[in-house]
MDTraj code that builds the backbone (N, CA, C; nanometers):
import mdtraj as md
import numpy as np

residues = "MET GLU GLU LEU LEU ALA THR ILE LYS GLU VAL GLN GLU GLY GLY LYS ARG PHE THR ASN TRP TYR LEU GLY HIS GLY TYR ILE LEU LEU ALA ILE GLN VAL GLY ALA ARG ALA GLN LYS PHE PRO GLU THR ASN THR GLY GLY GLN GLN TYR TYR VAL ARG ARG ASN PRO VAL TYR VAL LEU GLY ARG PRO GLU GLY VAL GLU ALA ALA PRO PRO MET PRO ARG GLU THR GLY GLN".split()
xyz = np.array([
    [0.0822, -0.1201, 0.0000],
    [0.0000, 0.0000, 0.0000],
    [0.0863, 0.1260, 0.0000],
    [0.1946, 0.1248, 0.0775],
    [0.2813, 0.2429, 0.0834],
    [0.3409, 0.2748, -0.0533],
    [0.3724, 0.1709, -0.1304],
    [0.4273, 0.1921, -0.2646],
    [0.3260, 0.2626, -0.3528],
    [0.1978, 0.2241, -0.3415],
    [0.0920, 0.2873, -0.4195],
    [0.0742, 0.4329, -0.3776],
    [0.0732, 0.4595, -0.2475],
    [0.0559, 0.5965, -0.1982],
    [0.1688, 0.6879, -0.2445],
    [0.2862, 0.6333, -0.2617],
    [0.3999, 0.7138, -0.3076],
    [0.3820, 0.7611, -0.4514],
    [0.2918, 0.6972, -0.5266],
    [0.2715, 0.7353, -0.6672],
    [0.1572, 0.8349, -0.6854],
    [0.0882, 0.8728, -0.5789],
    [-0.0270, 0.9633, -0.5888],
    [0.0215, 1.1041, -0.6249],
    [-0.0350, 1.1588, -0.7322],
    [0.0046, 1.2905, -0.7819],
    [-0.0979, 1.3989, -0.7508],
    [-0.2200, 1.3590, -0.7153],
    [-0.3276, 1.4555, -0.6903],
    [-0.4291, 1.3894, -0.5978],
    [-0.4870, 1.4670, -0.5076],
    [-0.5901, 1.4169, -0.4164],
    [-0.7146, 1.5030, -0.4323],
    [-0.8308, 1.4376, -0.4378],
    [-0.9601, 1.5048, -0.4476],
    [-1.0507, 1.4467, -0.3406],
    [-1.1495, 1.5226, -0.2978],
    [-1.2492, 1.4687, -0.2048],
    [-1.3857, 1.5245, -0.2377],
    [-1.4881, 1.4441, -0.2128],
    [-1.6234, 1.4883, -0.2427],
    [-1.7257, 1.3812, -0.2113],
    [-1.8450, 1.4002, -0.2663],
    [-1.9569, 1.3104, -0.2427],
    [-1.9635, 1.1971, -0.3433],
    [-2.0770, 1.1274, -0.3433],
    [-2.0946, 1.0061, -0.4236],
    [-2.0828, 1.0326, -0.5750],
    [-2.1553, 1.1304, -0.6247],
    [-2.1532, 1.1593, -0.7692],
    [-2.0133, 1.2022, -0.8134],
    [-1.9504, 1.2875, -0.7350],
    [-1.8135, 1.3339, -0.7585],
    [-1.7175, 1.2147, -0.7637],
    [-1.7319, 1.1248, -0.6674],
    [-1.6450, 1.0079, -0.6573],
    [-1.6589, 0.9177, -0.7790],
    [-1.7810, 0.8929, -0.8211],
    [-1.8019, 0.8077, -0.9382],
    [-1.7375, 0.8683, -1.0631],
    [-1.7424, 1.0008, -1.0752],
    [-1.6795, 1.0690, -1.1885],
    [-1.5285, 1.0423, -1.1894],
    [-1.4634, 1.0636, -1.0759],
    [-1.3182, 1.0460, -1.0695],
    [-1.2762, 0.8996, -1.0783],
    [-1.3532, 0.8097, -1.0192],
    [-1.3217, 0.6673, -1.0322],
    [-1.3282, 0.6246, -1.1785],
    [-1.4226, 0.6804, -1.2521],
    [-1.4350, 0.6511, -1.3947],
    [-1.3202, 0.7041, -1.4783],
    [-1.2386, 0.7914, -1.4204],
    [-1.1235, 0.8478, -1.4910],
    [-0.9905, 0.7940, -1.4371],
    [-0.9962, 0.6811, -1.3656],
    [-0.8736, 0.6135, -1.3232],
    [-0.8224, 0.6468, -1.1846],
    [-0.8911, 0.7344, -1.1112],
    [-0.8494, 0.7663, -0.9745],
    [-0.8831, 0.6461, -0.8853],
    [-0.8182, 0.6387, -0.7703],
    [-0.8452, 0.5289, -0.6778],
    [-0.8983, 0.5838, -0.5457],
    [-0.9803, 0.5038, -0.4796],
    [-1.0375, 0.5429, -0.3508],
    [-0.9327, 0.5213, -0.2426],
    [-0.9001, 0.6284, -0.1698],
    [-0.7997, 0.6206, -0.0640],
    [-0.8629, 0.6073, 0.0737],
    [-0.9781, 0.6721, 0.0945],
    [-1.0409, 0.6693, 0.2273],
    [-1.1855, 0.7157, 0.2175],
    [-1.2629, 0.6755, 0.3169],
    [-1.3988, 0.7263, 0.3346],
    [-1.4028, 0.7865, 0.4740],
    [-1.4351, 0.9150, 0.4804],
    [-1.4393, 0.9857, 0.6082],
    [-1.5820, 1.0282, 0.6377],
    [-1.6100, 1.0519, 0.7645],
    [-1.7428, 1.0970, 0.8041],
    [-1.7445, 1.2491, 0.8033],
    [-1.8419, 1.3060, 0.7341],
    [-1.8619, 1.4503, 0.7339],
    [-1.9942, 1.4798, 0.8017],
    [-2.0022, 1.5893, 0.8731],
    [-2.1268, 1.6267, 0.9404],
    [-2.1449, 1.7775, 0.9310],
    [-2.2723, 1.8189, 0.9273],
    [-2.3031, 1.9617, 0.9259],
    [-2.4401, 1.9836, 0.9876],
    [-2.4655, 2.1045, 1.0318],
    [-2.5959, 2.1391, 1.0880],
    [-2.6947, 2.1588, 0.9741],
    [-2.8147, 2.1105, 0.9923],
    [-2.9209, 2.1235, 0.8916],
    [-3.0460, 2.1735, 0.9629],
    [-3.1179, 2.2674, 0.9011],
    [-3.2417, 2.3201, 0.9592],
    [-3.3600, 2.2305, 0.9243],
    [-3.4498, 2.2130, 1.0211],
    [-3.5782, 2.1513, 0.9911],
    [-3.6599, 2.2539, 0.9125],
    [-3.7614, 2.2099, 0.8390],
    [-3.8426, 2.3056, 0.7627],
    [-3.9000, 2.4167, 0.8505],
    [-3.9201, 2.5323, 0.7911],
    [-3.9728, 2.6495, 0.8622],
    [-4.1086, 2.6242, 0.9273],
    [-4.1826, 2.5284, 0.8769],
    [-4.3181, 2.5034, 0.9269],
    [-4.3197, 2.4267, 1.0591],
    [-4.2044, 2.4004, 1.1148],
    [-4.1967, 2.3279, 1.2410],
    [-4.2695, 2.4070, 1.3503],
    [-4.3632, 2.3446, 1.4193],
    [-4.4448, 2.4143, 1.5198],
    [-4.3675, 2.4505, 1.6460],
    [-4.2557, 2.3875, 1.6707],
    [-4.1770, 2.4159, 1.7905],
    [-4.0743, 2.5251, 1.7703],
    [-4.0834, 2.5999, 1.6624],
    [-3.9835, 2.7024, 1.6314],
    [-3.8714, 2.6422, 1.5486],
    [-3.7759, 2.7261, 1.5103],
    [-3.6657, 2.6791, 1.4253],
    [-3.5787, 2.5803, 1.5019],
    [-3.5582, 2.4632, 1.4444],
    [-3.4760, 2.3603, 1.5072],
    [-3.3733, 2.3087, 1.4070],
    [-3.2665, 2.2538, 1.4598],
    [-3.1580, 2.2013, 1.3780],
    [-3.1335, 2.0547, 1.4121],
    [-3.0702, 1.9851, 1.3208],
    [-3.0251, 1.8489, 1.3456],
    [-2.8909, 1.8309, 1.2754],
    [-2.8226, 1.7220, 1.3061],
    [-2.6927, 1.6945, 1.2453],
    [-2.7136, 1.6020, 1.1264],
    [-2.6637, 1.6447, 1.0124],
    [-2.6719, 1.5629, 0.8916],
    [-2.5324, 1.5059, 0.8650],
    [-2.5261, 1.3751, 0.8522],
    [-2.3966, 1.3095, 0.8283],
    [-2.3908, 1.2568, 0.6859],
    [-2.2825, 1.2867, 0.6202],
    [-2.2592, 1.2388, 0.4838],
    [-2.1173, 1.1865, 0.4747],
    [-2.0962, 1.0780, 0.4006],
    [-1.9580, 1.0336, 0.3815],
    [-1.8839, 1.1290, 0.2879],
    [-1.7557, 1.1435, 0.3129],
    [-1.6667, 1.2201, 0.2255],
    [-1.5660, 1.1197, 0.1707],
    [-1.5608, 1.1082, 0.0397],
    [-1.4721, 1.0125, -0.0257],
    [-1.3429, 1.0835, -0.0666],
    [-1.2291, 1.0220, -0.0338],
    [-1.0982, 1.0778, -0.0677],
    [-1.0390, 0.9910, -0.1779],
    [-1.0041, 1.0559, -0.2900],
    [-0.9534, 0.9843, -0.4073],
    [-0.8156, 1.0354, -0.4450],
    [-0.7368, 0.9494, -0.5051],
    [-0.6046, 0.9891, -0.5497],
    [-0.5822, 0.9526, -0.6950],
    [-0.5030, 1.0346, -0.7627],
    [-0.4658, 1.0072, -0.9016],
    [-0.3238, 0.9517, -0.9023],
    [-0.3116, 0.8219, -0.9336],
    [-0.1783, 0.7626, -0.9356],
    [-0.0971, 0.8096, -1.0566],
    [0.0303, 0.7944, -1.0451],
    [0.1222, 0.8254, -1.1544],
    [0.0783, 0.7493, -1.2792],
    [0.0832, 0.8139, -1.3930],
    [0.0469, 0.7498, -1.5184],
    [-0.0997, 0.7672, -1.5566],
    [-0.1804, 0.8231, -1.4671],
    [-0.3221, 0.8486, -1.4961],
    [-0.3377, 0.9970, -1.5270],
    [-0.4029, 1.0272, -1.6387],
    [-0.4262, 1.1670, -1.6780],
    [-0.5208, 1.2350, -1.5789],
    [-0.5005, 1.3632, -1.5550],
    [-0.5912, 1.4396, -1.4689],
    [-0.7305, 1.4403, -1.5307],
    [-0.8314, 1.4199, -1.4501],
    [-0.9698, 1.4174, -1.4982],
    [-1.0147, 1.5579, -1.5356],
    [-1.0980, 1.5685, -1.6390],
    [-1.1560, 1.6991, -1.6699],
    [-1.2532, 1.7385, -1.5596],
    [-1.2871, 1.8656, -1.5489],
    [-1.3839, 1.9065, -1.4460],
    [-1.5150, 1.8296, -1.4628],
    [-1.5750, 1.7953, -1.3521],
    [-1.7017, 1.7242, -1.3542],
    [-1.8091, 1.8158, -1.4115],
    [-1.8900, 1.7660, -1.5064],
    [-1.9959, 1.8520, -1.5619],
    [-2.0993, 1.8873, -1.4566],
    [-2.1522, 2.0065, -1.4677],
    [-2.2565, 2.0507, -1.3745],
    [-2.3861, 1.9805, -1.4064],
    [-2.4641, 1.9556, -1.3006],
    [-2.5968, 1.8954, -1.3200],
    [-2.6895, 2.0001, -1.3807],
    [-2.7669, 1.9604, -1.4769],
    [-2.8646, 2.0529, -1.5354],
    [-2.9994, 2.0249, -1.4726],
    [-3.0732, 2.1297, -1.4411],
    [-3.2065, 2.1143, -1.3826],
    [-3.3009, 2.0505, -1.4824],
    [-3.3766, 1.9528, -1.4370],
    [-3.4677, 1.8840, -1.5283],
    [-3.6092, 1.8967, -1.4829],
])
top = md.Topology()
chain = top.add_chain()
for i, resn in enumerate(residues, 1):
    res = top.add_residue(resn, chain, resSeq=i)
    for name in ("N", "CA", "C"):
        top.add_atom(name, md.element.get_by_symbol(name[0]), res)
traj = md.Trajectory(xyz[None], top)
């Protein structure tokens, strides 16, 4: 594993859609980390404004030596 890590030329991190884009361009998954942020409940909550913790995985990817840098991920178009 250490030999592989020594060949990493670029590191990216993001969500599921982002990860699938980079994996499709030859990047490798290095780690999955836990990400968390505060999220508001809808304004219609009868108890006043409340928050909760939203947890999402953060995927860490690396571009090994010999793999071309991926083009920017296309933006999602509203449908």
